[in-house]
TIGU-307203 format. One line per 10 residues: number of its first residue (from 1); their letters; for each residue x, y, z of N, C-alpha, C. Coordinates in Angstrom, 1 decimal, padded with zeros to 4 digits. Example, Ala and Ser with C-alpha at 12.3 -4.5 7.8 and 13.67 -1.06 7.14 Angstrom:
2
1) as) 013.2,-005.7,007.8,012.3,-004.5,007.8,013.2,-003.3,007.8; 012.8,-002.2,007.1,013.7,-001.1,007.1,012.9,000.0,007.9 $
***
This chain:
76
1) mstarfyhag) 085.6,102.8,053.1,085.0,104.1,052.5,085.7,105.2,053.2; 085.9,106.3,052.4,086.6,107.5,052.8,085.7,108.3,053.8; 086.4,109.2,054.5,085.7,110.1,055.4,085.5,111.5,054.7; 084.3,112.0,054.8,084.1,113.3,054.3,084.1,114.3,055.5; 084.3,115.6,055.3,084.3,116.5,056.4,083.3,117.7,056.0; 082.6,118.1,057.1,081.7,119.2,056.9,082.2,120.3,057.9; 082.7,121.4,057.3,083.2,122.5,058.1,082.2,123.5,058.3; 082.1,124.0,059.5,081.1,125.1,059.7,081.6,126.0,060.9; 080.9,127.1,061.1,081.3,128.0,062.2,080.2,128.1,063.3; 079.2,127.3,063.2,078.2,127.3,064.3,077.0,128.3,064.1 $
11) csvcisaeqt) 077.0,129.1,063.0,076.0,130.0,062.8,074.7,129.3,062.4; 073.6,130.0,062.4,072.3,129.3,062.0,072.3,128.8,060.6; 073.0,129.5,059.7,073.1,129.0,058.3,073.8,127.7,058.2; 074.9,127.6,059.0,075.8,126.4,059.0,075.0,125.2,059.7; 074.3,125.5,060.7,073.6,124.4,061.4,072.5,123.8,060.6; 071.8,124.7,059.9,070.7,124.3,059.0,071.3,123.5,057.8; 072.4,123.9,057.3,073.0,123.2,056.2,073.5,121.8,056.6; 074.1,121.8,057.8,074.5,120.5,058.4,073.4,119.5,058.5; 072.3,119.9,059.1,071.2,119.0,059.3,070.6,118.6,058.0; 070.4,119.5,057.0,069.9,119.1,055.7,070.8,118.2,055.0 $
21) llnlldpalk) 072.1,118.5,054.9,073.0,117.7,054.2,073.2,116.3,054.8; 073.3,116.2,056.1,073.5,114.9,056.7,072.3,114.0,056.5; 071.1,114.6,056.4,069.9,113.8,056.2,069.8,113.3,054.8; 070.5,114.0,053.8,070.4,113.6,052.4,071.5,112.6,052.1; 072.6,112.5,052.8,073.7,111.6,052.5,073.4,110.2,052.9; 074.0,109.3,052.2,074.0,107.9,052.6,074.6,107.7,054.0; 073.8,107.1,054.9,074.3,106.9,056.3,075.6,106.1,056.3; 075.9,105.4,055.3,077.2,104.6,055.3,078.4,105.5,055.1; 078.2,106.7,054.6,079.3,107.7,054.4,079.6,108.3,055.8; 080.9,108.1,056.2,081.3,108.7,057.5,081.6,110.2,057.3 $
31) vevvhlgeqp) 080.9,111.0,058.0,081.1,112.5,057.9,081.6,113.0,059.2; 082.8,113.6,059.2,083.3,114.3,060.4,082.8,115.8,060.4; 082.1,116.2,061.4,081.7,117.6,061.5,082.7,118.4,062.3; 083.2,119.4,061.6,084.3,120.2,062.2,083.7,121.6,062.4; 083.6,122.0,063.7,083.1,123.3,064.1,084.3,124.2,064.3; 084.6,125.1,063.3,085.8,125.9,063.3,085.8,127.0,064.3; 084.6,127.3,064.8,084.6,128.3,065.9,085.1,127.6,067.2; 084.9,126.3,067.4,085.4,125.6,068.6,086.7,125.0,068.3; 087.1,124.8,067.1,088.4,124.2,066.7,089.2,125.1,065.7; 089.5,126.3,066.2,090.2,127.2,065.2,091.5,126.7,064.7 $
41) qriaeaelag) 092.1,125.8,065.4,093.4,125.2,065.0,093.2,124.4,063.7; 092.0,124.1,063.3,091.8,123.3,062.1,091.4,124.2,060.9; 091.5,125.5,061.0,091.2,126.5,059.9,092.2,126.2,058.8; 093.5,126.1,059.1,094.5,125.9,058.1,094.3,124.6,057.3; 093.8,123.5,058.0,093.4,122.3,057.4,092.3,122.5,056.4; 091.3,123.3,056.8,090.2,123.6,055.9,090.7,124.3,054.7; 091.5,125.3,054.9,092.1,126.1,053.8,092.8,125.2,052.8; 093.6,124.3,053.3,094.4,123.4,052.5,093.5,122.5,051.7; 092.3,122.2,052.2,091.3,121.3,051.5,090.6,122.1,050.4; 090.8,123.5,050.4,090.1,124.3,049.4,088.9,125.1,049.9 $
51) vksvpafvhd) 088.6,125.0,051.2,087.5,125.7,051.8,087.7,127.2,051.8; 086.8,128.0,051.2,086.9,129.4,051.1,085.9,130.1,052.0; 084.8,129.4,052.3,083.7,129.9,053.2,083.0,128.7,053.8; 082.3,129.0,054.9,081.6,127.9,055.5,080.1,128.3,055.5; 079.2,127.3,055.5,079.5,125.9,055.5,080.0,125.3,054.2; 080.9,124.3,054.4,081.5,123.6,053.3,081.6,122.1,053.5; 081.3,121.3,052.5,081.4,119.9,052.6,082.6,119.5,051.7; 083.5,118.7,052.2,084.7,118.2,051.5,084.7,116.7,051.4; 084.8,116.2,050.2,084.9,114.7,050.0,085.7,114.4,048.8; 086.6,113.5,048.9,087.4,113.1,047.7,088.0,114.3,047.0 $
61) dqvlhlnfga) 088.6,115.2,047.8,089.3,116.3,047.3,088.4,117.3,046.5; 087.1,117.2,046.7,086.2,118.1,046.1,085.5,118.9,047.2; 085.3,120.2,047.0,084.7,121.1,048.0,083.4,121.6,047.4; 082.4,121.4,048.3,081.0,122.0,048.0,080.7,123.0,049.0; 080.7,124.3,048.5,080.4,125.4,049.4,078.9,125.6,049.4; 078.3,125.5,050.6,076.9,125.6,050.7,076.5,126.9,051.3; 075.6,127.6,050.5,075.1,128.9,051.0,076.4,129.8,051.3; 076.3,130.8,052.2,077.4,131.5,052.6,077.2,132.0,054.0; 077.8,131.4,054.9,077.7,131.7,056.3,078.8,132.7,056.7; 080.1,132.4,056.4,081.2,133.2,056.7,082.4,132.8,055.9 $
71) siddlk) 083.2,133.8,055.5,084.4,133.6,054.8,085.4,133.0,055.8; 086.3,132.1,055.2,087.3,131.5,056.0,088.2,132.5,056.6; 088.4,133.6,055.9,089.3,134.7,056.4,088.6,135.3,057.7; 087.3,135.4,057.8,086.7,136.0,058.9,086.8,135.1,060.2; 087.1,133.8,060.0,087.3,132.9,061.1,088.7,132.9,061.7; 089.6,133.6,061.0,091.0,133.6,061.5,091.1,134.5,062.7 $
***
C-alpha cells in the first residue's frame, strides 16, 4: 500500500485537521505527518506535490486542501 502525506505547519487549525483526518482514515493506510514548521527543507517537496496551503493531505498524486491554515508561500 502506498504512503500518504499530511503536511501542516503546527497551527491549531492544522493540528485539529490532522487529528480528525487520521481518525477517519483506514488504519492500514500509512500516513506520514510532515510538520513544515519543523522541517522547512520539505517545503519544496510539498510544492512539487501540489500543496498550495496547509493543512493538506496528499495521496496517489491527489491533493486535498483542508480548511486554510497558511499559504505555502507564508512558510518559506
